[in-house]
C-alpha positions as CSV (number, residue, x, y, z in Angstrom):
1,M,118.6,100.1,83.9
2,N,121.5,101.3,85.8
3,V,121.0,100.9,89.3
4,S,124.7,101.9,91.1
5,R,125.6,104.5,94.0
6,Q,125.7,107.2,92.3
7,P,124.9,108.0,88.2
8,S,127.4,107.4,85.9
9,Q,129.0,110.0,83.6
10,R,127.1,108.4,80.5
11,D,124.2,108.3,82.5
12,L,124.5,112.1,83.3
13,A,125.9,112.7,79.8
14,D,122.7,111.1,78.3
15,H,120.1,112.6,81.0
16,V,121.4,116.1,79.7
17,A,121.6,115.0,75.9
18,A,117.7,113.9,76.2
19,V,116.6,116.9,78.0
20,Q,118.3,119.4,75.4
21,R,116.6,117.3,72.8
22,L,113.4,117.6,74.5
23,R,113.9,121.8,74.8
24,R,114.3,121.8,70.8
25,D,111.3,119.4,70.0
26,Y,108.9,121.5,72.4
27,A,110.4,124.6,71.1
28,R,109.6,123.6,67.2
29,L,106.1,123.0,68.2
30,P,103.5,125.5,66.5
31,A,102.3,128.5,68.7
32,G,99.2,127.7,69.7
33,A,99.1,124.1,69.3
34,P,98.3,121.6,71.7
35,V,100.8,119.9,73.9
36,R,100.6,116.5,75.1
37,L,103.6,113.7,76.0
38,A,103.4,110.7,74.2
39,K,103.0,107.9,76.7
40,P,102.7,104.2,76.4
41,T,100.5,104.1,80.0
42,S,98.4,106.1,81.9
43,N,96.5,105.9,84.9
44,L,94.0,108.9,84.2
45,F,90.6,108.3,83.5
46,R,89.4,111.5,81.4
47,F,88.9,109.6,78.2
48,R,89.0,112.5,75.7
49,D,90.2,112.7,71.9
50,S,93.9,113.7,71.8
51,G,92.9,115.0,68.1
52,D,96.1,115.2,65.5
53,A,98.3,116.8,68.2
54,P,102.0,115.6,67.9
55,G,103.3,114.1,70.9
56,L,106.1,114.6,72.9
57,D,108.7,112.0,72.8
58,V,109.7,111.3,76.4
59,G,110.9,107.9,76.3
60,A,114.3,108.7,77.2
61,F,113.2,109.7,81.0
62,D,111.7,106.7,81.8
63,S,114.6,105.3,83.7
64,V,116.2,104.9,87.0
65,L,119.3,107.1,87.3
66,S,121.0,105.7,90.3
67,V,120.2,104.4,93.7
68,D,122.4,105.5,97.2
69,P,121.9,102.6,99.6
70,V,124.1,105.2,102.0
71,E,122.0,108.3,101.7
72,R,118.8,106.3,100.8
73,V,118.0,108.4,97.8
74,A,117.4,107.6,94.1
75,E,117.9,109.7,91.3
76,V,114.8,108.8,88.3
77,G,113.4,109.8,85.3
78,G,109.8,111.8,85.4
79,M,108.5,108.8,83.4
80,T,109.9,106.1,85.4
81,T,107.2,103.6,86.7
82,Y,107.0,103.1,89.9
83,E,107.0,99.4,89.0
84,D,110.8,99.8,88.1
85,L,111.8,102.3,91.2
86,V,110.9,99.0,93.4
87,A,112.6,96.3,91.0
88,A,115.9,99.1,91.8
89,T,115.2,100.1,95.4
90,L,114.3,96.6,96.8
91,P,117.8,95.1,96.2
92,H,119.0,97.2,98.5
93,G,116.9,96.6,101.1
94,L,114.9,99.4,100.5
95,M,111.6,101.3,99.0
96,P,110.0,104.4,98.1
97,L,108.4,106.3,101.3
98,V,105.1,105.8,99.9
99,V,104.4,103.2,96.6
100,P,101.2,103.8,94.9
101,Q,99.1,101.2,93.9
102,L,99.2,100.5,90.8
103,R,102.5,99.3,89.2
104,T,102.7,101.5,86.2
105,I,102.0,105.1,88.1
106,T,105.2,107.3,87.1
107,L,107.0,109.4,89.3
108,G,106.1,112.3,87.7
109,G,102.3,111.1,87.4
110,A,102.4,110.7,91.2
111,V,103.9,114.1,92.5
112,T,102.0,116.4,89.9
113,G,98.8,114.4,90.0
114,L,99.5,113.0,93.7
115,G,98.8,109.8,94.9
116,I,98.6,107.8,98.0
117,E,99.0,104.2,99.9
118,S,98.9,102.7,103.1
119,S,102.1,104.1,104.6
120,S,100.8,107.8,103.7
121,F,99.9,108.1,108.0
122,R,103.2,108.0,108.4
123,N,104.8,109.3,105.3
124,G,102.1,111.6,103.5
125,L,101.9,111.7,100.0
126,P,104.6,110.7,97.4
127,H,105.8,114.3,96.4
128,E,106.6,114.9,100.4
129,S,109.6,112.8,99.7
130,V,110.9,114.3,96.7
131,Q,113.9,116.8,97.4
132,E,114.3,118.1,94.0
133,I,112.3,118.3,90.6
134,E,113.7,119.2,87.4
135,V,110.7,120.6,85.1
136,L,110.3,121.5,81.6
137,T,108.5,124.6,82.2
138,G,105.4,126.1,79.9
139,S,107.7,128.9,78.6
140,G,110.0,126.1,77.9
141,D,112.5,126.8,80.2
142,V,114.3,123.6,82.2
143,V,114.4,124.6,86.5
144,V,115.3,122.3,89.0
145,A,112.9,123.0,91.8
146,R,113.7,122.7,95.3
147,R,112.2,123.5,98.8
148,D,114.6,126.0,99.6
149,N,115.6,128.0,96.5
150,E,114.2,130.5,93.7
151,H,111.9,127.8,92.2
152,R,110.3,126.8,96.0
153,E,107.1,128.4,95.0
154,L,106.9,125.8,91.9
155,F,108.3,123.0,93.6
156,H,105.3,123.4,96.3
157,G,102.7,124.2,93.8
158,F,103.6,121.2,91.2
159,P,101.7,118.5,92.9
160,N,98.0,118.8,91.7
161,S,99.4,120.9,88.7
162,Y,98.5,118.0,86.5
163,G,101.4,118.6,83.8
164,T,99.5,122.1,83.5
165,L,102.8,124.2,84.6
166,G,105.3,121.9,82.8
167,Y,106.7,118.3,83.0
168,S,108.9,116.4,85.6
169,L,112.2,115.2,83.7
170,R,114.5,113.9,86.9
171,L,113.3,113.9,90.3
172,R,115.3,113.1,93.5
173,I,113.6,110.9,96.0
174,E,114.1,110.0,99.4
175,L,114.0,105.8,100.3
176,E,113.4,103.8,103.7
177,P,114.3,100.7,104.5
178,V,112.4,97.6,104.1
179,K,112.6,93.8,105.8
180,P,111.9,91.2,103.8
181,Y,108.0,90.1,104.5
182,V,105.1,92.1,105.8
183,H,102.4,90.8,108.4
184,L,98.7,91.6,107.7
185,R,96.1,91.8,110.4
186,H,92.3,92.2,109.0
187,L,90.2,94.1,111.7
188,R,86.6,93.7,110.9
189,F,84.1,96.5,112.2
190,S,80.2,96.3,111.9
191,D,79.9,100.4,112.7
192,A,81.6,102.9,110.4
193,G,82.1,105.5,113.4
194,E,84.1,102.5,115.3
195,A,86.1,101.9,112.1
196,M,87.2,105.8,112.3
197,D,87.8,105.8,115.6
198,A,90.3,102.9,115.0
199,F,91.8,105.0,112.1
200,S,92.7,107.7,114.2
201,R,94.0,105.6,117.4
202,I,96.0,103.1,115.6
203,C,97.4,105.9,113.2
204,A,98.1,108.1,116.1
205,A,100.2,105.5,117.8
206,A,101.7,103.4,115.1
207,E,101.0,100.5,117.2
208,H,98.4,97.9,117.5
209,D,98.2,94.9,120.2
210,G,101.9,95.7,120.9
211,E,102.9,95.3,117.5
212,R,104.4,98.5,115.5
213,V,102.1,99.2,112.5
214,D,104.0,100.2,109.0
215,F,101.2,100.2,106.8
216,V,97.2,101.0,107.2
217,D,94.5,100.8,105.2
218,G,90.7,98.8,104.9
219,M,87.8,98.4,102.8
220,A,84.2,99.0,103.6
221,A,82.7,95.8,101.7
222,A,79.1,96.6,102.7
223,P,77.1,98.9,105.2
224,G,77.9,97.3,108.2
225,E,80.8,95.0,107.2
226,L,84.1,97.4,107.6
227,Y,88.1,96.0,107.5
228,L,90.8,97.6,108.4
229,T,94.1,96.0,107.4
230,L,97.2,96.5,109.6
231,A,100.6,95.7,107.8
232,S,103.9,95.5,109.9
233,F,107.7,94.6,108.2
234,V,109.0,91.3,109.7
235,D,112.4,89.6,109.2
236,R,110.7,86.2,108.8
237,A,107.6,84.4,107.5
238,P,105.9,81.2,108.4
239,W,104.2,81.2,104.7
240,T,103.8,83.4,102.0
241,S,100.5,84.2,100.6
242,D,100.4,84.3,96.2
243,Y,97.8,86.7,95.1
244,T,99.1,86.9,91.7
245,G,97.5,83.7,90.1
246,T,94.2,82.4,91.1
247,D,93.8,83.7,94.6
248,I,92.3,87.5,95.0
249,Y,93.9,89.3,97.5
250,H,90.8,91.3,98.7
251,T,88.6,88.0,99.3
252,S,91.2,87.1,101.6
253,I,90.4,90.0,104.0
254,P,87.9,88.5,105.4
255,R,89.1,84.9,105.4
256,Y,91.6,86.1,107.3
257,A,89.8,88.9,109.7
258,G,89.5,88.1,113.5
259,P,91.6,86.0,115.7
260,G,94.8,83.9,114.3
261,P,98.0,84.1,113.0
262,G,96.8,86.9,109.9
263,D,98.5,86.6,106.7
264,Y,102.1,87.1,105.2
265,L,103.3,88.5,101.6
266,T,106.6,89.0,100.5
267,V,107.3,92.9,100.8
268,H,107.4,93.2,96.6
269,D,104.0,90.9,96.6
270,Y,102.5,93.1,99.2
271,L,103.3,96.9,97.8
272,W,102.1,95.2,94.3
273,R,98.5,93.5,96.3
274,W,96.2,95.3,95.0
275,D,98.0,95.4,91.2
276,T,96.7,92.0,90.3
277,D,93.2,92.7,90.5
278,W,93.0,96.5,89.8
279,F,91.6,96.2,93.6
280,W,88.2,94.7,92.9
281,C,87.9,96.0,89.2
282,S,89.3,93.0,87.5
283,R,85.5,91.0,87.9
284,A,84.2,93.6,85.4
285,F,86.0,91.2,82.8
286,G,85.0,88.1,84.4
287,L,88.7,87.3,86.7
288,H,86.5,86.5,89.6
289,N,85.3,83.1,87.8
290,P,87.7,80.7,88.5
291,T,87.4,79.2,84.6
292,V,88.0,82.4,83.3
293,R,90.4,83.2,86.0
294,R,92.6,80.3,85.4
295,L,92.7,81.2,81.6
296,W,93.7,84.8,82.0
297,P,97.7,84.5,81.6
298,R,99.3,85.4,84.6
299,S,101.2,88.1,83.0
300,L,98.3,89.7,81.8
301,K,96.7,90.3,85.4
302,R,97.9,94.1,85.3
303,S,96.2,97.3,86.0
304,D,97.6,98.7,83.0
305,V,95.8,95.8,80.9
306,Y,92.4,96.2,82.1
307,R,92.7,99.9,81.9
308,R,93.4,99.6,78.4
309,L,90.5,97.7,78.1
310,V,88.3,100.4,79.6
311,A,89.9,102.5,77.5
312,L,88.6,100.5,74.1
313,D,84.8,100.1,75.5
314,R,84.8,103.8,75.9
315,R,86.0,105.0,72.3
316,T,83.8,101.6,71.0
317,D,80.7,102.7,73.2
318,F,80.6,98.8,73.5
319,S,79.0,98.6,76.9
320,R,76.2,101.4,76.5
321,L,75.3,99.8,73.2
322,L,75.2,96.4,74.9
323,A,73.1,97.3,77.7
324,H,70.9,99.4,75.1
325,Y,70.1,96.3,73.1
326,R,69.4,94.5,76.2
327,G,66.8,96.5,77.1
328,R,68.8,97.7,80.5
329,P,69.2,100.7,81.9
330,Q,72.7,102.9,81.2
331,S,74.9,103.1,83.8
332,E,77.3,106.0,85.0
333,P,80.7,105.5,85.5
334,L,81.3,106.5,89.0
335,I,85.7,106.5,89.4
336,Q,87.1,108.9,92.3
337,D,89.0,109.0,94.8
338,I,88.3,111.5,97.7
339,E,89.5,112.4,101.2
340,V,87.5,114.0,104.2
341,A,88.7,114.2,107.8
342,V,88.5,111.4,109.5
343,D,85.7,112.7,111.9
344,R,83.7,112.6,108.6
345,G,84.2,109.5,107.4
346,A,81.4,108.1,108.5
347,E,79.0,110.1,107.3
348,F,80.3,109.9,103.7
349,L,79.8,106.3,104.1
350,D,76.4,106.3,105.4
351,F,75.8,108.9,102.5
352,F,77.4,106.4,99.9
353,H,76.0,103.7,100.8
354,S,72.4,105.0,100.8
355,E,72.6,107.3,97.9
356,V,75.1,105.2,95.8
357,G,75.3,102.0,96.8
358,M,78.7,100.9,95.1
359,A,80.6,98.4,96.9
360,P,83.1,97.4,98.0
361,I,85.3,101.0,98.7
362,W,88.7,101.3,99.7
363,M,89.9,103.1,102.7
364,C,93.3,104.8,103.3
365,P,94.3,107.0,106.1
366,L,96.7,110.0,105.3
367,R,98.3,112.5,107.2
368,L,100.3,115.3,105.8
369,R,104.3,114.9,106.6
370,E,105.6,118.7,106.2
371,K,104.4,121.5,107.8
372,P,104.0,124.8,106.0
373,A,106.8,127.6,106.1
374,P,105.8,130.6,109.0
375,G,103.2,133.1,107.2
376,D,101.8,130.3,104.7
377,D,98.3,128.6,104.9
378,H,99.3,125.5,103.3
379,V,102.5,123.6,102.1
380,W,100.9,122.4,99.0
381,P,98.9,124.9,97.9
382,L,97.0,123.5,95.3
383,Y,95.5,120.2,97.0
384,P,95.2,122.6,100.3
385,L,94.9,119.8,103.1
386,E,95.4,121.0,107.0
387,Q,98.5,119.7,108.2
388,D,98.0,118.3,111.7
389,R,94.7,116.8,110.7
390,L,94.1,112.6,109.9
391,Y,91.9,112.1,106.6
392,V,90.6,109.3,105.0
393,N,90.5,108.6,101.3
394,F,87.6,106.7,100.2
395,G,88.3,105.1,96.3
396,F,85.3,103.7,94.6
397,W,85.6,102.4,90.8
398,G,82.8,101.1,88.9
399,M,79.4,101.3,87.2
400,V,75.7,102.7,88.6
401,P,72.8,102.1,86.8
402,R,70.9,105.2,86.2
403,R,67.3,106.0,87.4
404,P,65.0,107.4,85.2
405,G,65.3,111.1,85.1
406,Q,68.5,111.2,86.5
407,G,71.1,113.5,84.8
408,V,74.1,111.5,82.9
409,H,76.6,113.0,85.5
410,H,74.0,112.5,88.3
411,Y,76.2,110.4,91.2
412,N,79.2,112.0,90.3
413,R,78.0,115.5,91.3
414,L,76.3,114.1,94.0
415,V,79.7,113.0,95.3
416,E,81.6,116.3,94.5
417,Q,78.2,118.2,96.1
418,E,78.9,115.8,99.7
419,V,82.5,116.0,100.0
420,G,82.4,119.8,99.4
421,R,79.9,120.1,102.4
422,L,82.0,117.8,104.1
423,G,85.0,120.3,103.7
424,G,86.9,117.2,101.5
425,H,88.8,117.5,98.2
426,K,89.0,115.0,95.5
427,S,91.4,113.9,93.1
428,L,91.5,114.7,89.4
429,Y,92.5,112.0,87.9
430,S,89.6,111.2,86.8
431,D,86.3,113.0,85.3
432,A,85.1,116.4,87.0
433,F,81.9,118.5,86.9
434,Y,82.6,121.5,89.1
435,T,81.9,124.8,88.0
436,Q,84.7,127.2,87.6
437,D,84.0,128.7,90.8
438,E,83.8,125.7,92.8
439,F,86.6,124.4,91.5
440,W,89.3,127.5,92.1
441,R,87.7,127.8,95.8
442,L,88.3,124.1,96.2
443,Y,92.2,124.4,94.5
444,N,93.3,127.5,95.2
445,G,92.7,129.8,92.2
446,D,95.1,132.5,93.3
447,A,98.0,130.4,93.9
448,Y,97.6,128.7,90.7
449,R,97.2,132.0,88.6
450,R,100.3,133.3,89.9
451,L,102.6,130.3,89.0
452,K,101.1,130.1,85.8
453,H,102.1,133.4,85.2
454,A,105.2,133.0,86.6
455,Y,106.2,129.8,84.7
456,D,103.7,129.5,81.7
457,P,102.9,133.1,80.6
458,G,102.0,132.0,77.1
459,E,99.7,129.7,78.0
460,R,101.6,126.9,75.6
461,L,99.7,124.6,77.8
462,L,96.2,123.6,79.3
463,G,95.0,125.7,82.3
464,L,94.3,123.0,85.1
465,Y,90.2,123.5,84.9
466,A,90.5,123.4,81.4
467,K,92.4,120.0,81.5
468,C,90.5,118.3,84.7
469,V,86.6,119.7,83.9
470,G,87.0,121.0,80.3
471,N,83.4,122.1,78.3
472,R,81.3,120.2,80.0
């Protein structure tokens, strides 16, 4: 990894050569053949057979080209993970404006597929801190898209396109200064409405009880047990906790809630606090059992390891067969993130607790950072959130036992319908079950079709509906 104020001539030459090779590889693919990227990791939860289609080798685009600590920007390959980018920026006292929760999420993935984290109430979504994107389009051209050039429609339409318009090869991204430590305060609520009101109040002020707030997220542990976590950069810490070994971050939240000094983490450990246990999903592998946890190597306590285990289970059908032979009801995977306006958040939680019953639920407030241009309805047309509104992302990931007579996708459809009723959206990294009319109404089909015609007129790449929903 090269970390310097400016990219070296060798780095630039290597990048240009890699772009040329990729264009040649792309042009050699047979017409009509499906196109996919050969990637070592994925954070998508659409487990489908990729068939025998050859993968484009994008391994040359997985590194940090430069970090400029004066301008506070970084140049990175599209397949660079946030883990590698954070490792390159923290020595300069800098971090990306939004660092998604999981280490192996890539910069390109977070931009084309969206991302979120606890700085999103002040910094928006990851793509809003991108200054320019170099894209291999579906037509085989390589273009550089910025807010103010001839490819500005692609720049604004790239988020939530999921690689159906093209692939990001290089991004220029803003950075912000950090302090060495983060102070965490956990506030407990017994009423969802009061918790949503607190989100609104704290996010508007970026302050609570006289202390600046740099990060906000939360957890609904159960009906009547909600926690908001407020975190602030600090220069010094009386101690720091370690949630990479035997202790578990999410179980510490109730312990530190209420009066008291709170908790402290290094900034590095704060950014990856959820990754060690994939939020709380590691319990599916027994890692909340102290004996199992001690025996499980620290280096394998990572979200990408757990994701590969889930993918193996989906391929082998092991869990379903085990439940069948044990005479237990079949379960439906419900792995989703949704957004609704903060004033509808309590309604969603009431629905979810009564109709689904899964817990905990992650909660993360967000507000778009960028205003639309005059005459435009939405600055990011394929995920049309209102610019001046605070939303709350609710994340829930697990299995829900099905009752007799329920359809295979009963709970997923139930969530989709409720989110639509509340005027929200859901992320498309996991399974979706919308009809085409529903889908294009939610994700701006008119804007997408214009972009598709302009940048992939031959439809070499899958369309967005086909990729995210497919034949159900």
